[in-house]
N, CA, C and O atoms as CSV, one atom per row, in Angstrom:
chain,resi,resn,atom,element,x,y,z
A,1,MET,N,N,16.796,7.126,-1.807
A,1,MET,CA,C,15.706,6.355,-1.258
A,1,MET,C,C,14.433,7.201,-1.342
A,1,MET,O,O,14.453,8.406,-1.090
A,2,THR,N,N,13.340,6.550,-1.697
A,2,THR,CA,C,12.045,7.203,-1.808
A,2,THR,C,C,11.136,6.719,-0.685
A,2,THR,O,O,11.134,5.538,-0.338
A,3,VAL,N,N,10.374,7.635,-0.128
A,3,VAL,CA,C,9.366,7.264,0.850
A,3,VAL,C,C,8.016,7.286,0.146
A,3,VAL,O,O,7.610,8.305,-0.412
A,4,LEU,N,N,7.326,6.150,0.179
A,4,LEU,CA,C,5.985,6.066,-0.378
A,4,LEU,C,C,5.005,6.430,0.725
A,4,LEU,O,O,4.868,5.708,1.712
A,5,HIS,N,N,4.333,7.547,0.548
A,5,HIS,CA,C,3.287,7.980,1.483
A,5,HIS,C,C,1.970,7.674,0.784
A,5,HIS,O,O,1.794,8.012,-0.387
A,6,GLY,N,N,1.060,7.045,1.484
A,6,GLY,CA,C,-0.167,6.709,0.799
A,6,GLY,C,C,-1.356,6.529,1.701
A,6,GLY,O,O,-1.289,6.687,2.920
A,7,ARG,N,N,-2.459,6.189,1.044
A,7,ARG,CA,C,-3.711,5.894,1.725
A,7,ARG,C,C,-4.296,4.634,1.129
A,7,ARG,O,O,-4.166,4.372,-0.067
A,8,VAL,N,N,-4.939,3.861,1.977
A,8,VAL,CA,C,-5.739,2.734,1.522
A,8,VAL,C,C,-7.189,3.152,1.705
A,8,VAL,O,O,-7.600,3.553,2.793
A,9,VAL,N,N,-7.965,3.053,0.618
A,9,VAL,CA,C,-9.370,3.440,0.646
A,9,VAL,C,C,-10.228,2.300,0.119
A,9,VAL,O,O,-9.754,1.434,-0.617
A,10,ASP,N,N,-11.510,2.314,0.510
A,10,ASP,CA,C,-12.445,1.317,-0.007
A,10,ASP,C,C,-13.020,1.807,-1.339
A,10,ASP,O,O,-12.601,2.844,-1.854
A,11,ARG,N,N,-13.969,1.069,-1.888
A,11,ARG,CA,C,-14.547,1.423,-3.196
A,11,ARG,C,C,-15.270,2.765,-3.201
A,11,ARG,O,O,-15.455,3.370,-4.257
A,12,LYS,N,N,-15.683,3.233,-2.014
A,12,LYS,CA,C,-16.360,4.525,-1.903
A,12,LYS,C,C,-15.378,5.662,-1.635
A,12,LYS,O,O,-15.777,6.823,-1.550
A,13,GLY,N,N,-14.087,5.329,-1.501
A,13,GLY,CA,C,-13.084,6.336,-1.215
A,13,GLY,C,C,-12.904,6.622,0.260
A,13,GLY,O,O,-12.197,7.559,0.629
A,14,GLU,N,N,-13.540,5.820,1.115
A,14,GLU,CA,C,-13.415,5.987,2.555
A,14,GLU,C,C,-12.128,5.322,3.044
A,14,GLU,O,O,-11.744,4.279,2.516
A,15,PRO,N,N,-11.450,5.904,4.045
A,15,PRO,CA,C,-10.205,5.326,4.537
A,15,PRO,C,C,-10.412,3.943,5.160
A,15,PRO,O,O,-11.440,3.671,5.779
A,16,VAL,N,N,-9.412,3.081,4.982
A,16,VAL,CA,C,-9.427,1.744,5.571
A,16,VAL,C,C,-8.409,1.731,6.700
A,16,VAL,O,O,-7.203,1.803,6.463
A,17,ASN,N,N,-8.902,1.637,7.929
A,17,ASN,CA,C,-8.080,1.620,9.128
A,17,ASN,C,C,-7.522,0.219,9.357
A,17,ASN,O,O,-8.193,-0.774,9.074
A,18,ALA,N,N,-6.304,0.140,9.865
A,18,ALA,CA,C,-5.650,-1.119,10.275
A,18,ALA,C,C,-5.448,-2.103,9.128
A,18,ALA,O,O,-5.457,-3.315,9.346
A,19,ALA,N,N,-5.267,-1.600,7.914
A,19,ALA,CA,C,-4.895,-2.468,6.786
A,19,ALA,C,C,-3.379,-2.667,6.823
A,19,ALA,O,O,-2.637,-1.751,7.179
A,20,VAL,N,N,-2.933,-3.841,6.463
A,20,VAL,CA,C,-1.507,-4.121,6.361
A,20,VAL,C,C,-1.077,-3.812,4.929
A,20,VAL,O,O,-1.633,-4.367,3.981
A,21,VAL,N,N,-0.103,-2.940,4.768
A,21,VAL,CA,C,0.456,-2.599,3.456
A,21,VAL,C,C,1.881,-3.132,3.444
A,21,VAL,O,O,2.633,-2.933,4.399
A,22,TYR,N,N,2.253,-3.814,2.355
A,22,TYR,CA,C,3.566,-4.457,2.305
A,22,TYR,C,C,4.108,-4.445,0.880
A,22,TYR,O,O,3.355,-4.318,-0.085
A,23,ILE,N,N,5.429,-4.579,0.766
A,23,ILE,CA,C,6.054,-4.691,-0.552
A,23,ILE,C,C,6.001,-6.158,-0.956
A,23,ILE,O,O,6.668,-7.006,-0.361
A,24,ALA,N,N,5.192,-6.445,-1.983
A,24,ALA,CA,C,5.046,-7.813,-2.472
A,24,ALA,C,C,6.168,-8.179,-3.433
A,24,ALA,O,O,6.615,-9.326,-3.452
A,25,SER,N,N,6.629,-7.219,-4.232
A,25,SER,CA,C,7.785,-7.446,-5.102
A,25,SER,C,C,8.488,-6.112,-5.334
A,25,SER,O,O,7.876,-5.047,-5.260
A,26,ALA,N,N,9.778,-6.197,-5.614
A,26,ALA,CA,C,10.617,-5.016,-5.785
A,26,ALA,C,C,11.694,-5.330,-6.814
A,26,ALA,O,O,11.915,-6.497,-7.136
A,27,PRO,N,N,12.373,-4.297,-7.340
A,27,PRO,CA,C,13.428,-4.527,-8.324
A,27,PRO,C,C,14.680,-5.180,-7.744
A,27,PRO,O,O,15.539,-5.638,-8.497
A,28,VAL,N,N,14.795,-5.229,-6.424
A,28,VAL,CA,C,15.912,-5.887,-5.742
A,28,VAL,C,C,15.347,-6.743,-4.611
A,28,VAL,O,O,14.205,-6.557,-4.189
A,29,SER,N,N,16.140,-7.658,-4.138
A,29,SER,CA,C,15.731,-8.487,-3.016
A,29,SER,C,C,15.683,-7.636,-1.741
A,29,SER,O,O,16.628,-6.915,-1.423
A,30,LEU,N,N,14.568,-7.736,-1.026
A,30,LEU,CA,C,14.384,-6.955,0.192
A,30,LEU,C,C,13.895,-7.846,1.323
A,30,LEU,O,O,13.268,-8.877,1.077
A,31,PRO,N,N,14.177,-7.456,2.559
A,31,PRO,CA,C,13.544,-8.146,3.676
A,31,PRO,C,C,12.059,-7.770,3.685
A,31,PRO,O,O,11.647,-6.872,2.951
A,32,ASP,N,N,11.270,-8.433,4.490
A,32,ASP,CA,C,9.853,-8.083,4.598
A,32,ASP,C,C,9.724,-6.649,5.083
A,32,ASP,O,O,10.266,-6.276,6.124
A,33,ILE,N,N,8.994,-5.849,4.308
A,33,ILE,CA,C,8.765,-4.453,4.655
A,33,ILE,C,C,7.261,-4.227,4.632
A,33,ILE,O,O,6.596,-4.537,3.644
A,34,GLY,N,N,6.731,-3.688,5.715
A,34,GLY,CA,C,5.300,-3.454,5.775
A,34,GLY,C,C,4.953,-2.336,6.728
A,34,GLY,O,O,5.800,-1.850,7.477
A,35,ALA,N,N,3.683,-1.931,6.691
A,35,ALA,CA,C,3.178,-0.876,7.566
A,35,ALA,C,C,1.700,-1.135,7.818
A,35,ALA,O,O,1.035,-1.842,7.060
A,36,LEU,N,N,1.207,-0.552,8.887
A,36,LEU,CA,C,-0.199,-0.637,9.247
A,36,LEU,C,C,-0.811,0.737,9.052
A,36,LEU,O,O,-0.239,1.737,9.486
A,37,THR,N,N,-1.979,0.802,8.397
A,37,THR,CA,C,-2.609,2.100,8.174
A,37,THR,C,C,-3.191,2.656,9.471
A,37,THR,O,O,-3.598,1.910,10.362
A,38,ASP,N,N,-3.220,3.987,9.552
A,38,ASP,CA,C,-3.818,4.641,10.712
A,38,ASP,C,C,-5.320,4.835,10.488
A,38,ASP,O,O,-5.878,4.307,9.527
A,39,GLU,N,N,-5.969,5.588,11.373
A,39,GLU,CA,C,-7.424,5.762,11.279
A,39,GLU,C,C,-7.861,6.493,10.020
A,39,GLU,O,O,-9.030,6.417,9.642
A,40,ASP,N,N,-6.941,7.206,9.359
A,40,ASP,CA,C,-7.243,7.888,8.100
A,40,ASP,C,C,-6.814,7.068,6.889
A,40,ASP,O,O,-6.857,7.555,5.759
A,41,GLY,N,N,-6.398,5.811,7.125
A,41,GLY,CA,C,-5.959,4.949,6.038
A,41,GLY,C,C,-4.561,5.252,5.541
A,41,GLY,O,O,-4.156,4.729,4.502
A,42,ARG,N,N,-3.814,6.078,6.248
A,42,ARG,CA,C,-2.481,6.509,5.795
A,42,ARG,C,C,-1.372,5.558,6.243
A,42,ARG,O,O,-1.451,4.917,7.291
A,43,PHE,N,N,-0.326,5.494,5.397
A,43,PHE,CA,C,0.850,4.671,5.675
A,43,PHE,C,C,2.069,5.297,5.020
A,43,PHE,O,O,1.945,6.167,4.157
A,44,SER,N,N,3.254,4.847,5.436
A,44,SER,CA,C,4.521,5.231,4.793
A,44,SER,C,C,5.414,3.997,4.741
A,44,SER,O,O,5.525,3.253,5.716
A,45,ILE,N,N,6.051,3.791,3.587
A,45,ILE,CA,C,6.979,2.673,3.384
A,45,ILE,C,C,8.175,3.187,2.585
A,45,ILE,O,O,8.011,3.990,1.666
A,46,PHE,N,N,9.367,2.731,2.931
A,46,PHE,CA,C,10.580,3.101,2.200
A,46,PHE,C,C,10.768,2.206,0.983
A,46,PHE,O,O,10.600,0.989,1.064
A,47,ALA,N,N,11.119,2.819,-0.146
A,47,ALA,CA,C,11.502,2.104,-1.368
A,47,ALA,C,C,12.974,2.445,-1.604
A,47,ALA,O,O,13.279,3.558,-2.031
A,48,PRO,N,N,13.883,1.523,-1.338
A,48,PRO,CA,C,15.311,1.853,-1.328
A,48,PRO,C,C,15.939,2.172,-2.684
A,48,PRO,O,O,16.931,2.898,-2.740
A,49,VAL,N,N,15.389,1.650,-3.770
A,49,VAL,CA,C,15.959,1.901,-5.098
A,49,VAL,C,C,14.836,2.198,-6.084
A,49,VAL,O,O,13.704,1.766,-5.870
A,50,PRO,N,N,15.128,2.929,-7.166
A,50,PRO,CA,C,14.117,3.163,-8.192
A,50,PRO,C,C,13.731,1.850,-8.878
A,50,PRO,O,O,14.498,0.886,-8.880
A,51,GLY,N,N,12.545,1.831,-9.450
A,51,GLY,CA,C,12.089,0.662,-10.197
A,51,GLY,C,C,10.612,0.406,-9.965
A,51,GLY,O,O,9.911,1.228,-9.374
A,52,LEU,N,N,10.147,-0.745,-10.437
A,52,LEU,CA,C,8.744,-1.121,-10.331
A,52,LEU,C,C,8.522,-1.943,-9.063
A,52,LEU,O,O,9.166,-2.970,-8.851
A,53,TYR,N,N,7.610,-1.476,-8.235
A,53,TYR,CA,C,7.256,-2.153,-6.988
A,53,TYR,C,C,5.807,-2.614,-7.067
A,53,TYR,O,O,4.975,-1.969,-7.705
A,54,THR,N,N,5.519,-3.707,-6.431
A,54,THR,CA,C,4.136,-4.132,-6.239
A,54,THR,C,C,3.854,-4.038,-4.752
A,54,THR,O,O,4.485,-4.709,-3.935
A,55,LEU,N,N,2.879,-3.179,-4.415
A,55,LEU,CA,C,2.458,-3.056,-3.031
A,55,LEU,C,C,1.210,-3.895,-2.833
A,55,LEU,O,O,0.300,-3.871,-3.662
A,56,GLY,N,N,1.166,-4.626,-1.748
A,56,GLY,CA,C,-0.025,-5.373,-1.381
A,56,GLY,C,C,-0.706,-4.674,-0.225
A,56,GLY,O,O,-0.050,-4.036,0.599
A,57,ALA,N,N,-2.021,-4.793,-0.164
A,57,ALA,CA,C,-2.789,-4.266,0.956
A,57,ALA,C,C,-3.781,-5.343,1.372
A,57,ALA,O,O,-4.470,-5.937,0.542
A,58,ARG,N,N,-3.834,-5.580,2.683
A,58,ARG,CA,C,-4.700,-6.636,3.198
A,58,ARG,C,C,-5.499,-6.095,4.382
A,58,ARG,O,O,-4.955,-5.463,5.287
A,59,SER,N,N,-6.804,-6.361,4.347
A,59,SER,CA,C,-7.701,-5.959,5.425
A,59,SER,C,C,-8.654,-7.103,5.696
A,59,SER,O,O,-9.176,-7.721,4.768
A,60,GLU,N,N,-8.882,-7.386,6.973
A,60,GLU,CA,C,-9.803,-8.464,7.317
A,60,GLU,C,C,-11.185,-8.201,6.736
A,60,GLU,O,O,-11.842,-9.127,6.262
A,61,ARG,N,N,-11.627,-6.965,6.768
A,61,ARG,CA,C,-12.959,-6.631,6.253
A,61,ARG,C,C,-13.009,-6.527,4.734
A,61,ARG,O,O,-13.989,-6.950,4.120
A,62,TRP,N,N,-11.963,-5.969,4.116
A,62,TRP,CA,C,-12.001,-5.630,2.699
A,62,TRP,C,C,-11.225,-6.570,1.791
A,62,TRP,O,O,-11.290,-6.409,0.572
A,63,GLY,N,N,-10.504,-7.531,2.318
A,63,GLY,CA,C,-9.780,-8.492,1.489
A,63,GLY,C,C,-8.375,-8.033,1.145
A,63,GLY,O,O,-7.745,-7.290,1.897
A,64,VAL,N,N,-7.892,-8.490,-0.011
A,64,VAL,CA,C,-6.509,-8.263,-0.437
A,64,VAL,C,C,-6.507,-7.647,-1.829
A,64,VAL,O,O,-7.346,-7.980,-2.666
A,65,THR,N,N,-5.559,-6.749,-2.070
A,65,THR,CA,C,-5.367,-6.195,-3.401
A,65,THR,C,C,-3.890,-5.881,-3.592
A,65,THR,O,O,-3.121,-5.874,-2.631
A,66,GLN,N,N,-3.498,-5.624,-4.829
A,66,GLN,CA,C,-2.129,-5.222,-5.137
A,66,GLN,C,C,-2.160,-4.051,-6.106
A,66,GLN,O,O,-3.099,-3.899,-6.888
A,67,ALA,N,N,-1.124,-3.226,-6.044
A,67,ALA,CA,C,-0.988,-2.078,-6.938
A,67,ALA,C,C,0.463,-1.964,-7.364
A,67,ALA,O,O,1.367,-2.072,-6.536
A,68,GLU,N,N,0.690,-1.745,-8.653
A,68,GLU,CA,C,2.054,-1.536,-9.151
A,68,GLU,C,C,2.383,-0.052,-9.088
A,68,GLU,O,O,1.595,0.794,-9.510
A,69,ILE,N,N,3.558,0.245,-8.557
A,69,ILE,CA,C,4.012,1.621,-8.371
A,69,ILE,C,C,5.382,1.773,-9.025
A,69,ILE,O,O,6.314,1.036,-8.703
A,70,ALA,N,N,5.501,2.730,-9.942
A,70,ALA,CA,C,6.797,3.036,-10.553
A,70,ALA,C,C,7.477,4.095,-9.698
A,70,ALA,O,O,6.965,5.204,-9.542
A,71,VAL,N,N,8.629,3.746,-9.148
A,71,VAL,CA,C,9.378,4.636,-8.264
A,71,VAL,C,C,10.577,5.177,-9.028
A,71,VAL,O,O,11.369,4.419,-9.588
A,72,GLY,N,N,10.697,6.494,-9.041
A,72,GLY,CA,C,11.836,7.140,-9.683
A,72,GLY,C,C,12.820,7.630,-8.635
A,72,GLY,O,O,13.002,6.997,-7.595
A,73,GLU,N,N,13.451,8.754,-8.913
A,73,GLU,CA,C,14.467,9.315,-8.014
A,73,GLU,C,C,13.888,10.297,-6.989
A,73,GLU,O,O,14.635,10.841,-6.176
A,74,GLU,N,N,12.565,10.534,-7.015
A,74,GLU,CA,C,11.978,11.501,-6.097
A,74,GLU,C,C,12.136,11.064,-4.639
A,74,GLU,O,O,12.243,9.875,-4.340
A,75,ALA,N,N,12.147,12.044,-3.748
A,75,ALA,CA,C,12.310,11.739,-2.322
A,75,ALA,C,C,11.014,11.230,-1.709
A,75,ALA,O,O,11.039,10.366,-0.833
A,76,ASP,N,N,9.885,11.757,-2.162
A,76,ASP,CA,C,8.580,11.366,-1.647
A,76,ASP,C,C,7.633,11.102,-2.806
A,76,ASP,O,O,7.674,11.794,-3.823
A,77,LEU,N,N,6.784,10.104,-2.648
A,77,LEU,CA,C,5.815,9.748,-3.685
A,77,LEU,C,C,4.495,9.456,-3.008
A,77,LEU,O,O,4.445,8.692,-2.044
A,78,GLN,N,N,3.419,10.058,-3.502
A,78,GLN,CA,C,2.080,9.849,-2.952
A,78,GLN,C,C,1.369,8.754,-3.750
A,78,GLN,O,O,1.361,8.784,-4.980
A,79,VAL,N,N,0.773,7.789,-3.044
A,79,VAL,CA,C,0.045,6.702,-3.707
A,79,VAL,C,C,-1.284,6.474,-2.986
A,79,VAL,O,O,-1.411,6.723,-1.787
A,80,THR,N,N,-2.270,5.996,-3.750
A,80,THR,CA,C,-3.553,5.599,-3.184
A,80,THR,C,C,-3.836,4.179,-3.654
A,80,THR,O,O,-3.728,3.872,-4.841
A,81,ILE,N,N,-4.195,3.326,-2.715
A,81,ILE,CA,C,-4.542,1.938,-3.031
A,81,ILE,C,C,-6.008,1.744,-2.709
A,81,ILE,O,O,-6.442,1.970,-1.580
A,82,GLN,N,N,-6.770,1.325,-3.709
A,82,GLN,CA,C,-8.188,1.037,-3.490
A,82,GLN,C,C,-8.342,-0.457,-3.267
A,82,GLN,O,O,-7.887,-1.268,-4.074
A,83,ILE,N,N,-8.986,-0.813,-2.169
A,83,ILE,CA,C,-9.128,-2.213,-1.789
A,83,ILE,C,C,-10.539,-2.681,-2.101
A,83,ILE,O,O,-11.466,-1.876,-2.189
A,84,GLY,N,N,-10.695,-3.994,-2.268
A,84,GLY,CA,C,-11.906,-4.630,-2.772
A,84,GLY,C,C,-13.187,-4.503,-1.994
A,84,GLY,O,O,-13.351,-3.636,-1.135
A,85,LEU,N,N,-14.075,-5.387,-2.321
A,85,LEU,CA,C,-15.417,-5.399,-1.756
A,85,LEU,C,C,-15.430,-5.895,-0.324
A,85,LEU,O,O,-14.600,-6.711,0.077
A,86,SER,N,N,-16.370,-5.398,0.427
A,86,SER,CA,C,-16.554,-5.849,1.810
A,86,SER,C,C,-16.962,-7.321,1.832
A,86,SER,O,O,-17.709,-7.774,0.965
A,87,LYS,N,N,-16.480,-8.054,2.806
A,87,LYS,CA,C,-16.866,-9.446,2.970
A,87,LYS,C,C,-18.208,-9.551,3.696
A,87,LYS,O,O,-18.790,-10.634,3.758
A,88,GLU,N,N,-18.705,-8.443,4.245
A,88,GLU,CA,C,-19.977,-8.461,4.932
A,88,GLU,C,C,-21.104,-8.647,3.918
A,88,GLU,O,O,-21.109,-8.005,2.867
A,89,GLY,N,N,-22.035,-9.503,4.225
A,89,GLY,CA,C,-23.179,-9.714,3.339
A,89,GLY,C,C,-22.921,-10.656,2.194
A,89,GLY,O,O,-23.799,-10.846,1.352
A,90,LEU,N,N,-21.744,-11.255,2.127
A,90,LEU,CA,C,-21.469,-12.205,1.046
A,90,LEU,C,C,-21.904,-13.581,1.432
A,90,LEU,O,O,-21.754,-14.519,0.649
């Protein structure tokens, strides 16, 4: 099993607090798996088997995005997800 440790950042590279990060698709059927980012934009999610995962990130302020992550046999994997444009001023 691999633990995905990551950060959600905005377009400027600033951390996104309270974003929901979830597994949108996986190489096997999984129950809903998700995490909430902390004040530094950090999260951790378990990936039970190797393969291609799609992680989704959702923030009320920054919208929704997805990132494909290739998971191998490593115990820990670092990922960064950059989320979209601010809804403020639109």
